[in-house]
C-alpha positions as CSV (number, residue, x, y, z in Angstrom):
1,M,-46.0,-126.1,61.6
2,S,-49.0,-124.8,63.6
3,K,-49.4,-120.9,63.6
4,N,-50.7,-121.3,67.2
5,I,-47.4,-122.2,68.7
6,S,-46.6,-119.5,71.1
7,I,-43.6,-117.3,70.6
8,Q,-42.5,-118.3,74.2
9,V,-42.3,-121.9,73.1
10,I,-40.2,-120.9,69.9
11,R,-37.8,-118.8,72.0
12,R,-37.1,-121.9,74.3
13,L,-36.1,-124.0,71.2
14,P,-32.7,-122.6,70.7
15,R,-31.9,-123.3,74.3
16,Y,-32.9,-126.9,73.9
17,H,-30.8,-127.0,70.7
18,R,-27.8,-125.5,72.6
19,F,-28.0,-128.0,75.5
20,L,-28.4,-131.1,73.4
21,K,-25.6,-130.2,71.2
22,E,-23.4,-129.9,74.5
23,L,-24.8,-133.4,75.6
24,E,-24.1,-134.9,72.2
25,A,-20.5,-133.6,72.3
26,Q,-20.2,-135.3,75.7
27,G,-21.3,-138.6,74.1
28,V,-24.7,-138.8,75.9
29,E,-27.1,-140.8,73.6
30,R,-30.4,-140.4,75.4
31,I,-32.0,-138.4,77.9
32,S,-35.3,-138.2,79.9
33,S,-37.7,-135.5,80.1
34,T,-36.8,-135.0,83.8
35,K,-33.2,-134.7,83.1
36,L,-33.7,-132.4,80.2
37,A,-36.0,-130.2,82.4
38,S,-33.4,-130.0,85.0
39,I,-30.8,-128.8,82.6
40,M,-33.4,-126.4,81.2
41,N,-34.5,-125.2,84.6
42,A,-38.0,-126.2,83.8
43,T,-40.4,-128.9,84.5
44,A,-40.7,-132.2,82.9
45,S,-44.3,-131.3,82.0
46,Q,-43.2,-128.2,80.3
47,V,-40.4,-130.1,78.3
48,R,-43.1,-132.6,77.1
49,Q,-45.6,-129.8,76.2
50,D,-43.1,-127.9,74.4
51,L,-41.9,-130.8,72.2
52,N,-45.4,-132.2,71.7
53,N,-46.0,-129.0,69.8
54,F,-43.8,-130.5,67.2
55,G,-44.7,-134.1,67.3
56,G,-43.1,-135.2,70.8
57,F,-40.3,-137.4,69.6
58,G,-39.7,-139.2,73.0
59,Q,-40.6,-142.8,73.7
60,Q,-42.0,-143.9,77.0
61,G,-39.4,-145.6,79.1
62,Y,-36.6,-144.5,76.8
63,G,-36.7,-140.8,76.7
64,Y,-35.3,-138.8,73.9
65,S,-32.5,-139.6,71.4
66,V,-29.9,-136.7,72.1
67,S,-28.7,-136.5,68.5
68,G,-32.2,-137.3,67.1
69,L,-34.0,-134.5,69.0
70,K,-31.3,-132.0,68.1
71,D,-31.6,-132.9,64.5
72,E,-35.4,-132.4,64.8
73,I,-35.2,-129.1,66.4
74,D,-32.5,-128.1,63.5
75,K,-35.5,-128.7,61.1
76,I,-38.0,-126.9,63.2
77,L,-35.7,-124.0,63.4
78,G,-34.9,-124.1,59.8
79,L,-31.1,-124.3,60.6
80,D,-30.7,-126.7,57.6
81,K,-31.8,-124.0,55.1
82,K,-29.7,-121.1,54.1
83,H,-31.1,-117.5,54.2
84,H,-28.9,-115.0,52.3
85,A,-28.0,-112.0,54.6
86,I,-26.1,-108.8,54.4
87,L,-24.4,-106.8,57.4
88,L,-24.8,-103.1,57.6
89,G,-22.3,-101.4,59.8
90,A,-18.7,-102.5,59.9
91,G,-17.7,-100.7,63.1
92,N,-16.6,-102.4,66.5
93,L,-20.1,-104.0,66.9
94,G,-20.5,-105.1,63.3
95,R,-16.9,-106.4,63.3
96,A,-17.5,-108.5,66.5
97,V,-20.8,-109.9,65.0
98,A,-19.2,-110.9,61.6
99,T,-16.3,-112.3,63.2
100,H,-17.7,-114.5,66.1
101,M,-21.0,-115.7,64.8
102,N,-21.0,-119.0,63.1
103,F,-23.9,-118.0,60.6
104,E,-23.5,-121.1,58.5
105,S,-24.7,-123.3,61.4
106,L,-27.5,-121.1,62.3
107,G,-29.4,-121.0,59.0
108,F,-27.6,-118.0,57.3
109,Q,-24.9,-117.1,54.8
110,L,-23.5,-113.7,55.1
111,D,-22.8,-112.5,51.5
112,A,-21.9,-109.0,51.8
113,V,-20.9,-106.1,54.2
114,F,-21.8,-102.5,53.6
115,E,-20.6,-99.5,55.4
116,K,-20.8,-95.6,54.9
117,D,-17.3,-94.7,56.6
118,E,-14.9,-94.2,53.7
119,K,-12.0,-95.2,55.9
120,I,-13.5,-98.7,56.2
121,I,-14.8,-99.2,52.7
122,G,-12.6,-101.6,50.7
123,T,-11.3,-103.4,53.7
124,M,-11.9,-107.0,54.4
125,L,-14.2,-108.7,56.8
126,R,-14.9,-112.3,57.2
127,G,-13.3,-112.8,53.7
128,L,-15.6,-110.1,52.2
129,K,-14.6,-106.6,50.9
130,I,-16.6,-104.2,52.6
131,C,-18.9,-102.2,50.2
132,P,-20.3,-98.6,50.2
133,D,-23.8,-98.4,51.4
134,S,-24.8,-96.7,48.3
135,K,-24.6,-100.1,46.5
136,I,-27.1,-101.9,48.7
137,E,-30.3,-101.7,46.6
138,S,-28.6,-102.8,43.5
139,Y,-26.8,-105.6,45.3
140,C,-29.7,-106.9,47.1
141,K,-31.9,-107.1,43.9
142,E,-29.2,-108.8,42.0
143,H,-28.3,-111.4,44.6
144,Y,-31.9,-111.9,46.1
145,I,-31.1,-111.0,49.6
146,D,-33.8,-111.6,52.1
147,T,-32.2,-110.8,55.6
148,A,-30.3,-107.8,56.9
149,F,-28.1,-107.7,60.2
150,L,-28.3,-104.2,61.5
151,S,-25.3,-103.1,63.7
152,L,-25.9,-99.5,63.2
153,P,-27.2,-96.5,65.4
154,K,-31.0,-95.8,65.3
155,K,-30.4,-92.7,63.2
156,S,-28.6,-94.6,60.6
157,V,-31.2,-97.2,60.3
158,S,-33.9,-94.6,60.0
159,A,-32.1,-93.2,57.0
160,I,-31.7,-96.4,55.2
161,I,-34.5,-98.8,56.0
162,E,-36.7,-97.5,53.2
163,K,-33.9,-98.6,50.8
164,L,-33.6,-102.0,52.3
165,Y,-37.4,-102.5,52.3
166,N,-37.8,-101.4,48.8
167,A,-34.8,-104.0,47.9
168,G,-37.1,-106.7,49.2
169,I,-35.6,-107.4,52.6
170,R,-38.4,-108.4,54.9
171,Y,-36.3,-110.1,57.8
172,Y,-34.0,-108.2,60.1
173,W,-31.7,-109.1,63.1
174,N,-31.8,-105.6,64.6
175,F,-29.2,-104.2,67.0
176,S,-30.4,-100.6,66.6
177,H,-33.3,-99.2,68.7
178,F,-35.3,-98.4,65.5
179,D,-38.8,-99.9,65.5
180,I,-38.8,-101.5,62.0
181,A,-41.9,-103.5,62.5
182,K,-43.9,-100.5,63.5
183,K,-42.9,-98.8,60.1
184,Y,-43.3,-101.9,58.0
185,P,-45.7,-104.4,59.8
186,D,-45.1,-107.1,57.2
187,T,-41.4,-107.6,58.3
188,I,-40.1,-110.0,60.7
189,V,-37.6,-108.5,63.2
190,E,-35.6,-110.0,66.0
191,N,-34.4,-106.9,68.1
192,V,-31.3,-107.3,70.3
193,H,-31.1,-104.6,73.2
194,M,-27.7,-105.6,74.9
195,S,-28.4,-102.6,77.2
196,D,-31.9,-104.1,78.3
197,S,-29.9,-107.3,79.4
198,L,-27.3,-105.3,81.4
199,M,-29.9,-103.3,83.1
200,T,-31.8,-106.4,84.1
201,L,-28.6,-107.8,85.4
202,C,-28.1,-104.6,87.4
203,Y,-31.7,-104.8,88.8
204,R,-31.0,-108.4,90.1
205,I,-27.7,-107.5,91.5
206,N,-29.3,-104.7,93.5
207,E,-32.3,-107.1,94.5
208,N,-29.7,-109.7,95.6
209,K,-27.7,-107.1,97.9
210,N,-31.0,-105.8,99.4
211,I,-32.0,-109.5,100.6
């Protein structure tokens, strides 16, 4: 895959995948770029440009095979692979993430959960016994973990990130506000700031009321 593909295009791929999966479930076999653009709230030109970055996949006069395009995006996103991950933090957020995310269909396998709260350690989450965070380094080195899901406060991540990095973890799904990439530039981090999204909603509501 070309390194010149913009991150904006990459971030649109999961939306393509989600809509195509819904269309496939509805029994839709093929779709035009115009119709797909309408669903994506984009232009047909943008859809064609986005997909042409990876080979195009459409046929003039036919459009796109819904299942075929979904499968191709599966491969582009790497959803057909399995990255081994651990979850740090089994509080309310961590439990919600572990319970409701279908990691296996999204390219990941959750192998272990770690927590520092002694009241939680030893209990079960998603069929896994929650382990003490003191075991993280040894576990990661023994099981070749490459990804960590961080449902911890910023302060807690600051205290433990060096252990994770030294254990060989370079990929992070980060719910904290700790800037991992600034401390370790060779990491790949997807930051999830739910408060940012909610503040954006608040702004849009206020703007709408002021019209």
